[in-house]
N, C-alpha and C positions, 0 to 999 in steps of 0.2 A: 378838230383834227380830221384829216382826210382818211377815208377808209380804203383799204386795198383788198381785193379779192384774189387769193392765191390758190391756184389749182395745180396739183401734181400731174405732170403729163408723161413722165418717163419713170422707169423702174429704178430701184436702188441697187439691183443686182450688179455687181462689178464696181460699185462706187466705194469710196473710202469710208471708214467708220465715222469720220468727221462729217461727211456729207449726209450719211444716214442719221446721225445725231442731230444735225441741223434741221432736217426735215421733221424729225420727231418733235423737236422743240417748237417748230412752227405748227404742230398739230396735224401733220400729214403722215402718210405711211402707205397709202394705197393709191394707185393710179386712178385719177378721176375725182378724188376727194378734194373738197374746197373748204377754205376757211376765210374769215374776214378779220383783218387786223388793222389797228390804227397805225398810220404812218409814223415812223420814228427813225432816228439814225441807227439804232440797234437793229431794227427790222431791215433797213436798207443793206446793212452789212451782211446779215444772214442771207438775204435774197441774192446778193452778189456772189456768195459762195456756191449757191445751188441754182443759179439762173439757167443752167442747161437742163434742169429737171422740172422746172415749174413754169407756169404762165401767170403773169400778174396783170390784173385789170383794175383800173381805178374806178371808184363809184362817184364820179364827178358829175 
């Protein structure tokens, strides 16, 4: 499985509760925090919802 590095780049202030919950489920919550996750269809859907708040880099 490919790994993705996800970094939060924008604040959750003013965002919907669903977006804040999605970031929390990804393991984020503060600007600049990064996590690594295995690529999956579920992860792709989560990233699609918060793509305006995060930066995604592949470790290829």
